[in-house]
N, C-alpha and C positions, 0 to 999 in steps of 0.2 A: 887433771883435777888437783885443785889445791887440798892441803890437809885440812884446812878449816872446813871446807865444802863437804869433804868425807866425813869429817866428825859430825857434822851437821845432819846429812841425810842418812846417815847409819847410825845415829844415836850413840856415838862413842864420845869418850873423854879425851880430850887433846892434852897430851904430856909432852911438854918441850922445855928445853934448858934457856930458851931466850926469846926475844921479840922477832928472830929472824924467821920464825914460822910465817909471818905475815906474807902472803904472796909466795911461799913456798909450796912446792908440790911435788908429784910423782909422775913419771911417764911410761912406767910399765908395772906389771904385777905379776909376782910369782910366789909360790908356796914352797919351793925348794932353794935352800941357801945356796946350793951349788950352781944355780941358774940366775942367780942375781947379777945384774949389771947396775953401773952407776945410775942413780936417779930412780931406782926401783922402789916399789912398795912391798916388803916382805910380809907375808900372812903366815902367822904362827898358828898351825893346826894341830890338834890332838891326833895321836894315832895308836893302832895296837902295839906296834914295835917300838916307835919312837915319838916323842913330842917336839913339835916344831919350835916350842918356846925355847929349848935347848939350843937352837942354832940361831937365835936372834942375834948374838954378838958375831957369830961367823958372818951373818948377812951384813951387818954393819961394817966389817973389815972389807968386805967385797964391794962395798960402795953404796948399799940401800940407802935411802933417803930417810925411809922411816919403815915402821913396822905395825901391823895390827896383832893386838896381844889381848889375852883375857885377863880381865882385872883379878879374878880369883888366883892367877898364876903368877902374878908379879913378885910377890915375896919368894914364892917356892923357887923360882928360876933366877932369883937376884937381879931382877930387872927393874927394881924400883929406883936405882940410880942411874938407869941407861939412858934416860932422856938428856940430851945435851944440845948446844946451840946449833950443832949440824946434823941432829939426828932426832926423829920425832916418833913418839910412840902413841899409836891411836887404842886405847882401852875399851874394850868391848865386853859385853856379857857372853857373847858367843861369837868367836872369830869367824866361823863358817858361815853363819847368818849375815854377819857383817859384810863378809865377801860378796854374798849373793845380792844383798841390797844394793852395794856399790856398783855391781855389775849391771844391775837393771837401771840404776839412775844413770850410768854411763851411756848406756845403750839408748836412753832418753836424748842424749845430745845428737843423735843421727835420725832425726825423724823421717827421712827421705829413704832409709834403708829398708829393704824388703826382708823382713825377718822369717825365715823357713826353718822349721823344726821336723826332724826325722826320728822316728822311734820304730819299734818292732821287736819281735823276738829273734828274729835272724834276718841278716841282710842289710842290716843299718848302716854299716860302714861302707860297703860296697856301692850302696844306693846313694849315700851322702856324696861319696868321691866322683860317682858318674853325674849326679845332679849338679854338683859344683863345676865339673869340666863343661857340661853342656851350656849352663848359664854363662861361664867364663869365657866362652868363645865370643861373646857379644856384649857382655856386661862386666863391669869390675865386681868381682866377688871375693868374698872372705869366708872361710870356713874353718871348723875345729880340725886340727892335725891329728892323724891317727885315730885313736879311740878316747880322746879327751872328752867324754860324754858324760861323766859323773856329776855329782852334786859340788864337786870341787873342780872337775876338768871343764864344764861348760862355762860357768861364770869366768874362768880364768881365760878360756878362749874368746870371750865376748869383749875383752880388753885389746883383742887384736883389730877391731873395728877403727877404722880410719875414715877422715874425710875423703870422699871420691868413691869409696865403696858403694855400690848401689844395691847388692844384695848379700844376705849372710844365709849361708846354710850349714845348720849345726845339728849334729847327732845328738840324741838325748837317750842315755841308757838307764838302766833300773836293776838295783840289788836289793831293794827293800820297799815295802809298801809306802806309798806317799811320794816317792822320789820324782816320778814324772810330773806330779802336780807341782811339786816344789820347783823344778826346773822350768815349768810352763810359766810359773809367776815371775820367773826371772827374764826368760826369753820374750814371752808373750808372742808366739808365732801368728803371722798372718795367713801363712800356708802351712799345714800341719798334715805330714804323711804318717800312717801306719803300714809298714811294709807286710805285716802279718801277725797273728798272735797265736803262739804255740806252746811247746813244752818247755822252753827255756824259764828256768827259776819256777817252774810250777809247783815243785815240792816245797820250796820256800816260801810260796806266796799262798798255797791253799789250793792248787789246781788250775787248770787251763782258762776257765772262765774268769778267775780271779786275775789271772795275768791280763787277760783282755780287757777287763775292767780298769785296771792299773794303767793300761796303755792309753785308754780313752781320756786319761785326764790330759793328755796333751791338747785336748780341745777346751780345757776348763776356763780358759781366759778369753775364749770366743765371745764376741758381743753382738755377732749377727751377720757381719760383713765379711768375716774370714773364710778360708777355704779349707775343707778336709779331704784329703786324698785317701782312698780307700781301696783295698783289692775286691775285684768283682766275685772272687771265689774264696772258698775256705770256711772251715766249721763256724768261725765267728763274723763272717762277711756282713751280715745283717745286723747282728748285735753291735758291732762297732760303730754303726751309724745312728743307733738309739740316741736320742736327745742332743744331737750335734745342733749347737745354736750358730748355724752358719751355712754355707753352700757345701755341697758334696759332689766330687766327681770320683769315678771308678777308673782302675787300671787294670789290664789284663788281655787275653787274647782276643777277646770280643769287644771289650769296652774301649780299648785303644784303637780309636778307628783309623789312624794313620799306620798301625801295624799290619803288615801283610803277610806275616808268617816267619818262622825260622826253620832252617834246615841245620840239623845237628852234624858237626865234625868232631864229634867225640871229644877227646881231651883237649883238642885244639880250639875249641869254641863253637860258634855257630855263623852261618850267614843269615843276617836279618833284614827283612824288607821294611823300609820305612818311607812312607809317601811313595811306594812303587820302585824306590831305588835300594839296591842291594850294598850292604856293608858288612865287611868281615869284623866279627866281634869275637875277641880273644878269650873271653871268660867262659869256661865249660858249664855246661849243665841246664837244665830246663829252669833251675832256681835262679840262675843268673840271667836267663832271659826275663824272668818276672821282675828281677831287680833293675834291669834296663827299662822295662816298661813303666815301672814305679818312677824311676827318676825322669823318664821322659814327661810323664804328667806332670810332675813338678817344674821341669823346665818350661813345659808349654804354658803352665799357669803363671810362670814368671815372663813370659812373652817373648822367648827365643824362637827362632826359626828352626824348620826340619833340617837346614843344612847344619846348624849347630849341633843338633842331636845326632846326626850321623857323624859328624866330624868327632865328637866326643866318643862315640861308640867304637869308631875304628882306632882311635888313640888308646882306648882302655887295655890296662894289663892287670893280671891278677895281682892282688896285695899280697905282701909276704905271709905265708901261713893260712892263706884264705883261698884255697883251690890254686895255689901257686904251682906251676909245672915247672921242674928241674930235670932237663934232659942231658943224659951222659951215657955211660955204659950201661946204667939202669935208668929208667924213668922214675921220677918221684912226684906224686901228686901231694904237696905239702899243704894239708887242710887242718892243721893241728892247732890253729888259734883258740878255738873253743868246740864245744860239742854238746848236743841235747839230742833226744830221741828223733826229732825231725830232721835235723841237719845231719845226723848219722845215717839215716836212711837215705838221704839225698847223695851223700858221697859215695856209699856203697853202690847204689844204683848207677851213679855215673861211671864208676869204674866197672862195674858188670856189663853195662851196655856199650863200652868203648871196644872197637876192634883193635886187638893187641897182638903181636907177634910172640910175646913170651908169657911166663907165667905172671898170675895175679898174686901178690904178696900184700895181705892187709894187717897193717900193724895198728891196733885199736887199743887206745887207753881208756880209763874210766870216764864216765859222764857223771859230773858232780852237781851238788844243788838240786838233787831230785827229791830229797826228803824220804818221805815213807814210801815214794813210788820207786826208791832206786834198785831194789832187788828185783821187782818184775820188769822193770825197764831193762835192765842187763839181761834178765833171761829172755826176754823178746829180742834183745841184741843177738844172743847167741842163736836163737832160732832163726834169725834173718841171716846170720853168717853162714849157718848150715846150708841154707838155700842159695847162698851166694856161689859166684863163680871163683872164688879165692881158691888158691892151689895151696897156699901157706898163710896160717893166720897166727899171729903174735898178739897175745892179750897182755896188757901192762895195768896194774893196779889192783888194790883189794876187791873193789867192786866188780871187776870182770871175772871174779870167779864164778859167779852166778851164769855167766855168758859161757864159761868154760864147761859147766856142767851140762849145758844144753848142746854141746858140741861133741860129747863122747860118742855119739854113734855116726858122726861125719868121717867114715873111713876112707872117703876119698881126698881128705884134706889133711896136711900136717898142722898140728895145733899145739902152741907152746904158751905157757902162762908164767909171769913172774912179777914179783913187786920190785925188783932190783933193777934200776936203770942201766947199770953197767952190765949186768948179765944180758939184758935185753940187746945192748949195742953189739955185744960179742955174738950172740946168737944171730941177729939179723944180719950183720955183716958176714958170718960165716955161710949164711945160706945164699946170698946173693949171687946171681948168674947174670951174665951178659944177656941183655933183652928183657929181663924182669921189669915189671912195673909195681911200684910201691905205693901204697895209700897209707898216709899217716894221718890219724884222726883220733882226738881226745879232747878233754876238757884243759883249759889254759894251765891249771895248776900242775898238770901231769908233764908239761913242757916237753913234749915227743920231739921237738925240734933238736933235742940233745942227741939224738941219735944221727944226725946228719954230720957229713954227708955219708950217704950209703954207697960204700965201694964195692967193686966186684973184686971178690977175694981169689 
């Protein structure tokens, strides 16, 4: 994209030191000056900890061809004289809005790309990876890496689309009201999946129904021909379908007609039947079976074969921190990428139901972003842990004190609470015995992976 085109389509003012801007453009986009490569467009974004405008000159030194900056910050960051013959500034009223507009226009350059959006309270990243793998066995696919699914991450990911890509599978996350609608206006998905609607961000958004309503905005750009992929069961299964201006397909044990059932193999995953043929699926838990069925529904809608679905399921491995199994002197179920009441219940049930040779040790950190529901949610967590098969329970974080109170009468369990990660590390490692199975589960901010590896002392 040329700088002149970018300025016009996103309503930005083009600041340049000379006529060399004619025909001059950029071939990549990034918002981190450390990731700049020659020819890139750097987007200066404001932030709670630092402001990208302070790194514009670093981006220039790294070879950036230009930068999007906000007009109101030119003087404050000494950027008024930064435009030069070989460097261009695109001055916008809002650099994030400009980035999103540019991404939408860029995507229009690929009219044959099948655009797929995936959102939900849990399982988004796993489902996105599975769907992309299934489609990728037969078609050229592009998808956002990791969890680059935010109002910044999604538009940046769209600039990865190239000629030859036939399908794009993009995860869409939410941390505030209106974000899914915002992302949908950028991506305009032709196939949109909601994995589920649950307790994630419920406190912040005003309850689970509001979460479901916000997720439904993934369909807000539908014009009647698009496809909504929805779960067949769940508290909001029917609600999610209300007002969809398009077609609807369901996924689940009954709705997924090519699914012949699943046999659990505990922490090692399941054996799934797809079109009458068995496939070993290494992602453990019933919730991952549902993620697989959701991904398969998307893949089928994209036109890939059952053979591609089975091949992707057989090749799948747990993502780091998302039900990842680490086997050694002790076994660790590393599921500490994030947590909410729904995913906490699933993780505990998984470990409770697995056939294990040693003790169960549950290391549980706070569930955050629950708002006014936090104390009661952690009390319920304590009640659930009291009923669990855990032999030892380690609680980390201020919020888990409410869970600790509910465990006072659990005489059959060792229970320890701390707000100090270093103390937690010591206690966990001192307690470890050969053959133990550890569950690590908590919200992302708690970063429970800091106690890894768990050694046998």
